[in-house]
C-alpha positions in Angstrom: 23.5 -1.3 -10.0 21.9 1.7 -8.3 21.2 -0.4 -5.2 24.8 -1.6 -5.0 26.1 2.0 -5.1 23.7 3.0 -2.4 24.8 0.1 -0.2 28.4 1.1 -0.8 27.5 4.7 0.3 25.9 3.3 3.4 29.0 1.2 4.3 31.4 4.0 3.6 29.4 6.5 5.6 29.5 4.2 8.6 33.2 3.5 8.2 34.1 7.2 8.3 31.5 8.1 11.0 29.1 10.1 8.9 26.0 8.4 10.1 23.6 10.9 8.5 24.9 10.2 5.0 25.2 6.5 5.7 21.6 6.1 6.9 20.2 8.2 4.1 22.0 5.9 1.6 20.7 2.9 3.6 17.1 3.9 3.3 17.3 4.5 -0.4 19.1 1.2 -0.8 16.3 -0.7 0.9 13.7 1.2 -1.2 15.5 0.3 -4.5 15.8 -3.4 -3.4 12.0 -3.4 -2.5 11.1 -2.0 -5.9 13.3 -4.5 -7.8 11.8 -7.5 -6.1 14.4 -8.5 -3.5 13.2 -11.2 -1.0 11.0 -9.3 1.5 12.1 -11.4 4.6 15.7 -10.4 3.9 14.7 -6.8 3.5 12.7 -6.9 6.8 15.9 -7.9 8.6 17.8 -5.0 6.9 15.1 -2.6 7.9 15.3 -3.8 11.5 19.1 -3.4 11.5 19.0 0.1 10.1 16.2 1.1 12.4 18.4 0.3 15.4 21.1 2.5 13.9 18.7 5.3 13.2 17.4 5.3 16.8 20.9 5.0 18.2 22.1 8.1 16.2 18.9 10.2 16.4 17.9 10.6 12.8 14.2 11.5 13.0 13.7 12.5 9.3 15.3 9.3 7.9 13.3 7.3 10.5 10.0 8.5 9.0 10.9 7.1 5.6 12.2 3.9 7.0 9.1 3.3 9.1 7.0 3.5 6.0 9.1 0.9 4.2 9.2 -1.3 7.3 5.4 -1.2 7.7 4.9 -2.0 4.0 7.3 -4.9 4.0 5.8 -6.2 7.3 2.3 -6.1 5.8 3.2 -7.9 2.7 4.9 -10.8 4.5 2.0 -11.1 7.0 3.8 -9.6 10.1 1.4 -6.6 10.5 -2.3 -6.6 11.3 -4.8 -5.6 8.5 -6.0 -2.8 10.8 -2.6 -1.2 10.5 -3.1 -1.0 6.7 -6.4 0.9 7.1 -5.0 3.2 9.7 -1.9 4.0 7.6 -3.9 4.6 4.5 -6.3 7.0 6.2 -3.4 8.9 7.7 -2.4 10.4 4.3 -2.1 14.2 4.3 -2.7 16.5 1.3 0.6 18.3 0.9 4.3 17.8 1.2 6.8 15.2 -0.1 6.4 12.6 2.7 2.6 12.4 2.4 3.2 11.7 -1.3 5.5 8.8 -0.2 2.7 7.6 2.1 0.3 7.5 -0.8 2.9 5.5 -2.8 3.1 3.0 0.0 -0.7 2.8 0.1 -0.8 2.0 -3.6 1.9 -0.7 -3.2 0.3 -2.3 -0.1 -3.2 -2.4 -1.5 -2.2 -3.8 -4.9 -0.1 -6.6 -3.6 -2.7 -7.5 -0.9 -5.4 -7.6 -3.6 -7.3 -4.5 -2.6 -7.4 -3.2 -6.2 -10.3 -0.7 -5.7 -8.3 1.0 -2.9 -5.1 0.8 -4.9 -6.9 2.6 -7.8 -8.2 5.2 -5.5 -4.8 6.1 -4.2 -3.2 5.9 -7.6 -5.6 8.5 -8.9 -4.9 10.6 -5.8 -1.1 10.4 -6.3 -1.3 11.3 -10.0 -3.1 14.5 -9.2 -0.1 15.7 -7.3 3.0 17.5 -8.6 5.7 15.1 -9.7 8.5 14.7 -7.1 9.9 11.2 -7.6 9.8 10.0 -11.2 10.3 6.3 -10.4 7.6 6.3 -7.7 5.2 8.2 -9.9 5.7 5.8 -12.8 5.2 2.8 -10.6 2.0 4.3 -9.1 0.8 4.8 -12.7 1.7 1.2 -13.6 -0.1 -0.4 -10.6 -3.0 2.0 -11.0 -3.3 1.0 -14.7 -3.2 -2.7 -13.8 -5.9 -2.1 -11.1 -8.2 -0.8 -13.8 -8.3 -4.3 -15.3 -8.5 -6.1 -12.0 -11.5 -4.1 -10.7 -13.9 -5.6 -13.3 -13.8 -7.8 -16.4 -15.1 -5.0 -18.6 -13.5 -1.5 -18.5 -15.8 1.4 -18.2 -14.9 4.6 -20.1 -13.1 6.3 -17.2 -11.0 3.2 -16.4 -10.3 2.6 -20.0 -8.9 6.2 -20.3 -6.8 5.7 -17.2 -5.4 2.4 -18.5 -4.5 4.0 -21.9 -2.8 6.9 -20.1 -0.8 4.4 -18.0 0.4 2.6 -21.2 1.4 5.9 -22.7 3.3 7.0 -19.6 5.1 3.7 -19.4 6.0 3.8 -23.1 7.5 7.2 -22.6 9.6 6.0 -19.7 10.5 2.8 -21.6 12.3 5.0 -24.2 14.7 6.0 -21.5 15.0 2.7 -19.7 13.8 -0.4 -21.4 15.4 -2.5 -18.7 13.2 -1.0 -16.0 9.9 -0.5 -17.9 9.7 -2.8 -21.0 8.1 -5.7 -19.1 5.6 -3.3 -17.5 4.6 -2.0 -20.9 4.1 -5.5 -22.3 2.0 -6.4 -19.2 -0.3 -3.4 -19.5 -0.7 -3.9 -23.2 -1.5 -7.6 -22.6 -4.2 -6.7 -20.2 -5.7 -4.1 -22.6 -5.7 -6.7 -25.5 -7.2 -9.3 -23.2 -10.0 -6.9 -22.1 -10.9 -6.1 -25.7 -11.1 -9.7 -26.8 -7.8 -9.9 -28.8 -6.8 -13.2 -27.2 -4.0 -14.2 -29.5 -2.3 -10.8 -29.4 -2.7 -10.7 -25.6 -1.0 -14.1 -25.3 2.0 -12.8 -27.2 2.2 -9.7 -25.0 1.9 -11.8 -21.8 4.8 -14.0 -23.0 6.8 -10.9 -23.8 6.1 -9.4 -20.3 7.2 -12.6 -18.6 10.4 -12.8 -20.7 11.2 -9.1 -20.1 10.7 -9.3 -16.3 12.9 -12.4 -16.2 15.6 -10.7 -18.2 15.5 -7.7 -15.9 15.5 -10.1 -12.8 12.3 -8.6 -11.5 11.0 -11.8 -10.1 7.9 -10.2 -8.5 6.9 -8.8 -11.9 7.6 -12.1 -13.6 5.4 -13.9 -11.1 2.7 -11.3 -11.6 2.8 -11.6 -15.4 2.5 -15.4 -15.1 -0.5 -15.1 -12.8 -2.3 -12.6 -15.0 -1.5 -14.7 -18.1 -3.1 -17.7 -16.4 -6.2 -15.7 -15.7 -6.3 -14.7 -19.4 -6.0 -18.4 -20.5 
């Protein structure tokens, strides 16, 4: 997998003394593991290990990205104060690649901590920017789309449009990688069907979302689909 190749790059870089390449691969490895649902406690230990290496070898740029990952993971496993979330969210700048990454982390933190209004706010802010990272952009659209349904039982016109846009974006991505996106498509469609009162069709889509997430080994998305299906029932 992509994560396995990045981990291999990290190990090879360290073995030949190229710490810059090693640590760059290492940060991307942690990010891919985070996005695919790897156990967060294990990832926290990996972050701490790589942070020690980054500080020992003076890699300030790589450190910026790892700090964002480390903070997000710490918040999600309850090892960071809620005040840190607010401070990190408010420290988002308007331009540049890293500020976009910070917005991405704000979306992830707020969604998984249940702050769906804030998640939707940052998702809309991110989508207004130029596209730099396709995967991050797609995930922001996905979680923003789900937040539209979580904010209220009935969609208003604006949120309905955002949710439909999210479904269209995910369908387009799904044509290129069903393994990554099919479960997400089913889940958005299930939420849309549920919100419009099409209960039987929604149940079919929720089951499809659960099966697709399980097949792709995205355990976090499988759990999310099960939770949302239970709310539907």
